[in-house]
N, C-alpha and C positions, 0 to 999 in steps of 0.2 A: 916593248916586250919582244923577246926573241922567239920564245916557244915554250913547250912543256919540258921541264927539267925532271926527269925520272931517275932518281938515284937510290941505290940500295946499299946499306951499310949496317954494321953491327951496332953502332952507337951514334948519337946525335946530341950535341950540346948547343944551347941557344942562350946568348947573353943579351940582356935587355938593359937599356939606358934611357931614362926619362920616358918610360912607356913605349919605347921603340926598339926594334931589333937592332942591336949594335954589331953582333958578330955571330956567325954560325960555323960550327965545326962538325964535320962528318968524318968519322974514322971507324974502324980500321979497314983498309982496302976498299974504299968506296968504288962502286961501279955505276956509271950513269950514262945517260943519253939525252941530248936535247933534240926534240922534234920540232921543226918549224910549224907555226900555226896552220898554214895551208895544207900541210901533210898529215895533220891529226885525223885519226879515225873517229867516227861518231862516239864510240864508247870511251874514247880518251878525253872527250870534252866535258864529261860529268864526273862527279866524285862517287865512286862505288860505295854503297851502303850509307849514303848521306840521307839524313832525315831532317826535314825542316819543321822546327817547332816555333810557330809564329810568335807565341808569347815570350820567347827567349830572344827574339830578334833585337839586335842593338838598334836604338833609335838615334844615338849620338856617339861620339868617339869615346866618352867615358863609360858607356854601357858595356864595353867589352870586359871591364873589370868587375861588373856587378854579378853577384852570386844569385842564381835563380834555381829553385828546385823544380824538377820535372813534375808536371801535373798529370793526374788521371792514370788510367791503366794502360798507357801506351806501351806496347811491347815492340822493341826494336829487333827486327830480324836482320842478322848479319851473315854474310858469306864467310867462308873460311879464308881469311886473308893470308894464311901461311901456305896455302896450296897454290902453286902457279901453273 
């Protein structure tokens, strides 16, 4: 692993082959930066707005294709991702 790849673009297309990523296309005019792992700031080491729902957690490789409905009245609070 080289580091954190932070790329912004208008469009992203992902091709899958046999349940694995085969190809990734980021266009138009992508702008990105790779930050080496030792140079990451603490806030860059976690996913913003990430919520962990334990009952959805995959237990094996095939579980990533399993459809599970969210349970209970869990309300996800999100920041405005379009304001930088």
